[in-house]
DRENLUM-907700 format. One record per residue (C-alpha): residue in three letters; residue number from 0; y, x, z. Coordinates in steps of 0.02 Angstrom, whole numbers. Layout:
BEGIN
SITE sero kevo      y      x      z
SITE  ALA  NUM      Y      X      Z
...
END
This chain:
BEGIN
SITE sero kevo      y      x      z
SITE  MET    0   4115   1155    947
SITE  PRO    1   4155   1332    932
SITE  LEU    2   4131   1433   1063
SITE  ASN    3   4320   1489   1042
SITE  ALA    4   4365   1296   1085
SITE  THR    5   4308   1336   1274
SITE  TRP    6   4396   1487   1303
SITE  SER    7   4513   1391   1455
SITE  TYR    8   4327   1333   1523
SITE  THR    9   4227   1419   1676
SITE  ALA   10   4092   1370   1769
SITE  PHE   11   4208   1354   1907
SITE  VAL   12   4341   1257   1858
SITE  SER   13   4223   1087   1869
SITE  PRO   14   4088   1142   1990
SITE  GLY   15   4053    950   2037
SITE  LYS   16   4017    883   1857
SITE  LEU   17   3894   1062   1805
SITE  PRO   18   3743    971   1778
SITE  TRP   19   3580   1019   1853
SITE  GLU   20   3506   1094   1712
SITE  ILE   21   3652   1222   1688
SITE  CYS   22   3641   1263   1886
SITE  THR   23   3462   1310   1892
SITE  MET   24   3496   1410   1722
SITE  PHE   25   3627   1517   1812
SITE  GLY   26   3544   1535   1985
SITE  VAL   27   3408   1608   1869
SITE  THR   28   3504   1707   1795
SITE  THR   29   3582   1762   1956
SITE  VAL   30   3418   1802   2056
SITE  CYS   31   3375   1915   1898
SITE  PHE   32   3507   2008   1896
SITE  MET   33   3511   2060   2084
SITE  VAL   34   3334   2113   2057
SITE  THR   35   3375   2216   1908
SITE  LEU   36   3515   2287   1992
SITE  ALA   37   3421   2328   2168
SITE  ILE   38   3279   2414   2068
SITE  SER   39   3403   2534   1960
SITE  MET   40   3506   2561   2100
SITE  ARG   41   3355   2602   2187
SITE  TRP   42   3273   2717   2055
SITE  ALA   43   3425   2812   2017
SITE  ILE   44   3479   2875   2225
SITE  GLN   45   3322   2941   2212
SITE  ASP   46   3342   3022   2031
SITE  CYS   47   3518   3104   2086
SITE  LEU   48   3448   3166   2252
SITE  LYS   49   3273   3244   2170
SITE  SER   50   3395   3296   2012
SITE  GLN   51   3517   3397   2116
SITE  ALA   52   3387   3494   2209
SITE  ILE   53   3302   3520   2046
SITE  VAL   54   3483   3574   1974
SITE  GLU   55   3517   3693   2142
SITE  GLU   56   3337   3801   2142
SITE  GLU   57   3313   3833   1956
SITE  LYS   58   3516   3868   1962
SITE  ARG   59   3568   3741   1823
SITE  PRO   60   3745   3706   1770
SITE  ILE   61   3692   3536   1723
SITE  VAL   62   3517   3448   1727
SITE  PRO   63   3420   3430   1581
SITE  ILE   64   3458   3324   1431
SITE  HIS   65   3293   3213   1440
SITE  LEU   66   3320   3193   1638
SITE  GLU   67   3496   3106   1541
SITE  LEU   68   3398   3004   1433
SITE  VAL   69   3296   2944   1551
SITE  ARG   70   3445   2891   1680
SITE  LEU   71   3517   2778   1532
SITE  ILE   72   3362   2710   1511
SITE  LEU   73   3351   2645   1686
SITE  THR   74   3525   2600   1729
SITE  THR   75   3542   2496   1567
SITE  PRO   76   3434   2343   1595
SITE  ALA   77   3569   2307   1752
SITE  ILE   78   3714   2342   1636
SITE  ILE   79   3641   2193   1490
SITE  SER   80   3596   2084   1652
SITE  SER   81   3768   2086   1720
SITE  MET   82   3833   2025   1545
SITE  SER   83   3721   1874   1566
SITE  VAL   84   3788   1828   1724
SITE  VAL   85   3977   1835   1650
SITE  CYS   86   3897   1730   1497
SITE  MET   87   3866   1620   1610
SITE  ILE   88   4016   1579   1709
SITE  ARG   89   4121   1600   1548
SITE  PRO   90   4044   1533   1386
SITE  SER   91   4175   1559   1268
SITE  ALA   92   4142   1753   1287
SITE  ALA   93   3962   1744   1241
SITE  PHE   94   3981   1815   1071
SITE  VAL   95   4091   1971   1123
SITE  LEU   96   3964   1985   1280
SITE  GLU   97   3828   1970   1150
SITE  LEU   98   3870   2129   1032
SITE  LEU   99   3885   2224   1207
SITE  MET  100   3709   2177   1242
SITE  ALA  101   3634   2223   1045
SITE  ILE  102   3747   2394   1067
SITE  PHE  103   3674   2421   1239
SITE  SER  104   3516   2386   1178
SITE  CYS  105   3517   2494   1026
SITE  VAL  106   3541   2644   1133
SITE  VAL  107   3401   2626   1245
SITE  VAL  108   3297   2621   1089
SITE  GLY  109   3375   2754   1020
SITE  ASN  110   3355   2867   1184
SITE  MET  111   3194   2791   1203
SITE  THR  112   3138   2864   1047
SITE  ARG  113   3225   3035   1060
SITE  TYR  114   3152   3044   1230
SITE  PHE  115   2978   3048   1159
SITE  LEU  116   3014   3159   1045
SITE  ALA  117   3113   3287   1162
SITE  LEU  118   2944   3298   1228
SITE  LEU  119   2849   3385   1128
SITE  GLY  120   2959   3522   1136
SITE  GLU  121   3046   3655   1017
SITE  PRO  122   2970   3710    854
SITE  PRO  123   2841   3771    831
SITE  LEU  124   2760   3655    978
SITE  PRO  125   2782   3488    889
SITE  GLN  126   2692   3528    724
SITE  GLN  127   2548   3633    826
SITE  LEU  128   2544   3455    962
SITE  LEU  129   2546   3355    793
SITE  ALA  130   2422   3442    723
SITE  ARG  131   2290   3399    876
SITE  VAL  132   2351   3198    828
SITE  PRO  133   2179   3110    781
SITE  LYS  134   2141   3038    606
SITE  ARG  135   2199   2870    565
SITE  ARG  136   2264   2764    446
SITE  TRP  137   2426   2740    555
SITE  TRP  138   2554   2649    454
SITE  CYS  139   2400   2513    451
SITE  GLY  140   2383   2358    569
SITE  CYS  141   2260   2377    715
SITE  PHE  142   2130   2296    616
SITE  CYS  143   2136   2444    501
SITE  GLY  144   2122   2574    621
SITE  GLY  145   2325   2601    644
SITE  VAL  146   2463   2549    761
SITE  ASN  147   2582   2456    646
SITE  ASP  148   2534   2272    675
SITE  THR  149   2728   2212    630
SITE  LEU  150   2719   2267    432
SITE  PRO  151   2533   2329    413
SITE  GLY  152   2563   2308    211
SITE  MET  153   2660   2503    229
SITE  GLY  154   2475   2567    243
SITE  LEU  155   2436   2534     69
SITE  VAL  156   2570   2637     20
SITE  TRP  157   2550   2794    180
SITE  SER  158   2419   2748    241
SITE  LYS  159   2269   2747    104
SITE  THR  160   2157   2871    195
SITE  PRO  161   2153   2915    381
SITE  HIS  162   2277   3059    408
SITE  ARG  163   2347   3137    548
SITE  VAL  164   2546   3103    586
SITE  SER  165   2650   3213    511
SITE  LEU  166   2836   3282    519
SITE  VAL  167   2882   3162    376
SITE  ASP  168   2799   3026    461
SITE  VAL  169   2903   3043    605
SITE  HIS  170   3056   3052    509
SITE  ARG  171   3024   2917    431
SITE  ALA  172   2976   2806    580
SITE  THR  173   3147   2879    653
SITE  CYS  174   3236   2818    521
SITE  MET  175   3173   2642    513
SITE  VAL  176   3224   2638    698
SITE  ARG  177   3394   2678    648
SITE  ILE  178   3389   2536    515
SITE  PHE  179   3344   2412    667
SITE  MET  180   3513   2480    768
SITE  THR  181   3606   2463    644
SITE  VAL  182   3563   2297    568
SITE  PHE  183   3544   2235    756
SITE  ILE  184   3753   2273    790
SITE  ALA  185   3813   2225    612
SITE  ILE  186   3724   2058    638
SITE  ASN  187   3813   2039    787
SITE  CYS  188   3976   2107    732
SITE  THR  189   3979   1980    585
SITE  GLN  190   3936   1833    715
SITE  LEU  191   4063   1881    797
SITE  SER  192   4198   1889    651
SITE  PHE  193   4167   1718    607
SITE  SER  194   4190   1635    762
SITE  MET  195   4375   1693    774
SITE  VAL  196   4403   1581    606
SITE  PRO  197   4494   1437    642
SITE  VAL  198   4418   1273    618
SITE  ASP  199   4428   1090    652
SITE  ILE  200   4350    984    786
SITE  ARG  201   4309    801    772
SITE  LEU  202   4225    689    897
SITE  LYS  203   4066    595    839
SITE  PRO  204   4036    425    886
SITE  ASP  205   3888    484    999
SITE  GLY  206   4030    578   1108
SITE  TRP  207   3987    739   1041
SITE  CYS  208   4119    869    950
SITE  GLU  209   4064    936    795
SITE  SER  210   4146   1095    690
SITE  LYS  211   4088   1146    529
SITE  THR  212   4096   1362    509
SITE  ILE  213   4033   1478    411
SITE  VAL  214   3884   1519    516
SITE  SER  215   3830   1354    515
SITE  SER  216   3788   1355    337
SITE  GLY  217   3620   1320    303
SITE  VAL  218   3615   1467    160
SITE  ILE  219   3731   1589    297
SITE  SER  220   3604   1553    428
SITE  GLY  221   3465   1574    321
SITE  PHE  222   3511   1745    290
SITE  VAL  223   3550   1798    456
SITE  VAL  224   3390   1735    507
SITE  PHE  225   3295   1825    366
SITE  PHE  226   3395   1987    396
SITE  THR  227   3369   1982    598
SITE  VAL  228   3174   1940    577
SITE  TRP  229   3161   2092    444
SITE  ALA  230   3259   2224    560
SITE  SER  231   3162   2169    713
SITE  PHE  232   2991   2204    618
SITE  VAL  233   3061   2359    546
SITE  GLY  234   3110   2435    711
SITE  MET  235   2943   2398    779
SITE  ALA  236   2843   2465    651
SITE  GLY  237   2913   2614    649
SITE  PHE  238   2940   2649    842
SITE  SER  239   2769   2599    859
SITE  VAL  240   2684   2767    757
SITE  VAL  241   2820   2889    839
SITE  ALA  242   2755   2794   1011
SITE  SER  243   2587   2811    970
SITE  SER  244   2555   2978    900
SITE  VAL  245   2638   3072   1048
SITE  SER  246   2546   2958   1175
SITE  SER  247   2383   3012   1074
SITE  VAL  248   2432   3205   1120
SITE  LEU  249   2509   3176   1274
SITE  ASP  250   2441   3045   1380
SITE  VAL  251   2289   3162   1454
SITE  GLU  252   2233   3209   1612
SITE  ILE  253   2233   3391   1658
SITE  GLU  254   2112   3468   1789
SITE  ILE  255   2199   3569   1922
SITE  LEU  256   2082   3639   2072
SITE  GLU  257   2145   3622   2230
SITE  GLY  258   2033   3701   2341
SITE  ASN  259   1876   3689   2316
SITE  GLU  260   1906   3515   2243
SITE  ALA  261   1963   3473   2051
SITE  LYS  262   2075   3325   2024
SITE  LEU  263   2153   3244   1867
SITE  ILE  264   2341   3216   1842
SITE  LYS  265   2417   3120   1713
SITE  ASN  266   2583   3194   1694
SITE  PHE  267   2636   3082   1542
SITE  LYS  268   2649   2893   1537
SITE  VAL  269   2702   2867   1357
SITE  GLY  270   2601   2738   1330
SITE  SER  271   2658   2645   1474
SITE  GLN  272   2832   2698   1427
SITE  SER  273   2843   2634   1269
SITE  LYS  274   2817   2445   1304
SITE  THR  275   2981   2395   1366
SITE  VAL  276   3048   2432   1178
SITE  ALA  277   2974   2279   1114
SITE  ILE  278   3077   2175   1252
SITE  TYR  279   3233   2259   1166
SITE  MET  280   3179   2238    997
SITE  LEU  281   3121   2056   1007
SITE  LEU  282   3292   1993   1075
SITE  PRO  283   3378   1978    901
SITE  LEU  284   3235   1847    879
SITE  LEU  285   3275   1724   1024
SITE  LEU  286   3435   1661    999
SITE  PRO  287   3398   1588    814
SITE  ILE  288   3274   1512    906
SITE  LEU  289   3361   1455   1071
SITE  SER  290   3502   1407    968
SITE  ALA  291   3397   1272    871
SITE  MET  292   3338   1188   1029
SITE  PRO  293   3423   1011   1029
SITE  ILE  294   3475   1005   1214
SITE  GLY  295   3641    966   1277
SITE  PHE  296   3736    909   1426
SITE  LYS  297   3898    764   1429
SITE  GLY  298   3948    822   1617
SITE  ALA  299   4083    926   1610
SITE  THR  300   4226    923   1470
SITE  VAL  301   4355   1042   1403
SITE  SER  302   4522    987   1328
SITE  VAL  303   4551   1055   1140
SITE  ALA  304   4728    993   1132
SITE  HIS  305   4777   1150   1042
SITE  LEU  306   4662   1111    882
SITE  CYS  307   4662    954    888
SITE  PRO  308   4789    820   1006
SITE  ASN  309   4717    700   1128
SITE  LEU  310   4531    777   1120
SITE  ASP  311   4413    805   1267
SITE  CYS  312   4248    878   1227
SITE  PRO  313   4096    898   1302
SITE  VAL  314   4064   1101   1335
SITE  TYR  315   3872   1111   1363
SITE  ASP  316   3834   1043   1193
SITE  GLN  317   3691   1118   1077
SITE  GLU  318   3782   1271   1037
SITE  VAL  319   3834   1317   1202
SITE  CYS  320   3682   1294   1294
SITE  GLY  321   3581   1403   1139
SITE  HIS  322   3699   1546   1199
SITE  MET  323   3666   1494   1394
SITE  MET  324   3464   1509   1382
SITE  TYR  325   3484   1658   1291
SITE  SER  326   3583   1731   1415
SITE  MET  327   3441   1669   1542
SITE  SER  328   3314   1744   1433
SITE  ILE  329   3395   1913   1441
SITE  ALA  330   3432   1924   1611
SITE  ILE  331   3217   1884   1631
SITE  GLY  332   3186   2006   1502
SITE  MET  333   3305   2139   1603
SITE  MET  334   3217   2121   1757
SITE  PHE  335   3035   2150   1696
SITE  VAL  336   3107   2291   1602
SITE  SER  337   3185   2373   1769
SITE  ILE  338   3001   2332   1854
SITE  LEU  339   2895   2436   1699
SITE  ASN  340   3035   2565   1708
SITE  TYR  341   3036   2592   1874
SITE  ARG  342   2832   2581   1884
SITE  SER  343   2825   2720   1742
SITE  PHE  344   2976   2845   1759
SITE  ARG  345   2961   2951   1888
SITE  PRO  346   3133   3012   1958
SITE  ALA  347   3182   3181   1912
SITE  ASP  348   3019   3213   1825
SITE  MET  349   3009   3397   1758
SITE  SER  350   2834   3365   1657
SITE  ALA  351   2910   3418   1504
SITE  ASP  352   2892   3582   1565
SITE  ARG  353   2708   3555   1563
SITE  ILE  354   2694   3543   1379
SITE  PRO  355   2592   3733   1361
SITE  GLU  356   2479   3663   1486
SITE  VAL  357   2435   3517   1376
SITE  LEU  358   2410   3625   1240
SITE  ALA  359   2282   3717   1321
SITE  GLN  360   2183   3559   1365
SITE  LEU  361   2184   3493   1194
SITE  ASN  362   2044   3540   1093
SITE  PRO  363   2128   3704    963
SITE  PRO  364   2123   3643    793
SITE  SER  365   2048   3787    668
SITE  PRO  366   2155   3860    559
SITE  ALA  367   2104   3742    409
SITE  ASP  368   2170   3587    516
SITE  PHE  369   2343   3681    520
SITE  ASP  370   2335   3694    325
SITE  GLU  371   2266   3521    299
SITE  HIS  372   2427   3470    402
SITE  ASP  373   2549   3569    298
SITE  GLU  374   2467   3481    132
SITE  GLU  375   2494   3309    211
SITE  SER  376   2668   3352    258
SITE  GLN  377   2703   3396     90
SITE  GLY  378   2598   3261     -7
SITE  SER  379   2702   3137    113
SITE  SER  380   2862   3227     67
SITE  VAL  381   2837   3221   -133
SITE  GLU  382   2773   3034   -115
SITE  SER  383   2953   2983    -42
SITE  GLU  384   3035   3071   -170
END
């Protein structure tokens, strides 16, 4: 049954007829949303207070751009989780809200990528830092000394021999992240468009209502699943190269003298901060899997007289339950994302100002390393052309 047919239904219409499984999913989603909201609000309040002090002390007109990026990264999980709660209450809004979830998820992935690259500073700092990246077959899988476990075959083209990450590699990786963002949003837009097409509904002998939509076609659904998996793998491949290369040069411990004692301080946590992006990029893979599970409950019904006279259909059939489980999974994922973000991101973190200190702690490259890095960049650009 199409979700649009349940537009007049909400979970509050028939509270006594809701199956206990649906009530459990709604309870889990609500608890995860409350936890996510509490963590996000606590971090946001701390960040606002400390950022205001920095602005007043340094006479800035606004907070630095990298702090704005972190704010959006930390507060978005609560927004996405709230949409999951609405989906549990009004199932007919699932396609619209899932499109908004996809947009916000892509905003987080894009901002996280931009944040990591912004940590490298302005030229010539990015080139100087990338010149200190260790030589590896970056585009290969971990078993071949790389970081690209989703599409390791790329290493046969772009990492035939160990090399440092060049600016061309960074540009290529960011383009792959943009491909994921574009395809993820486009697929959700397509599903929303197809859901608006009116279809006939018929009652099957087993008591369930059935409708034939464009999305239910085997060929169309197969293409959707293929492009979903492909986009997720491409995005994760590109982001892993960006995050791992930045982490290899910034996640170092700096020795600081306090009196007669020397302490090691780690200003950057790129490795731990990048772990949450995998959850966002795996979201497109959840819905096809959960929608294929044969789960349905006949307790609550809704009248679809506007589509078929004198016909009442069960609300929580396989299609609706797939979206319900998807909403619950998103809420659980956003709760874990908010916890990991709270531990990884410090409020009003100005560690980006300490890039010169990190650069001084790294082994200074020789002039030959810079020449080799330039040759690698030129060679990569020639291959791309």
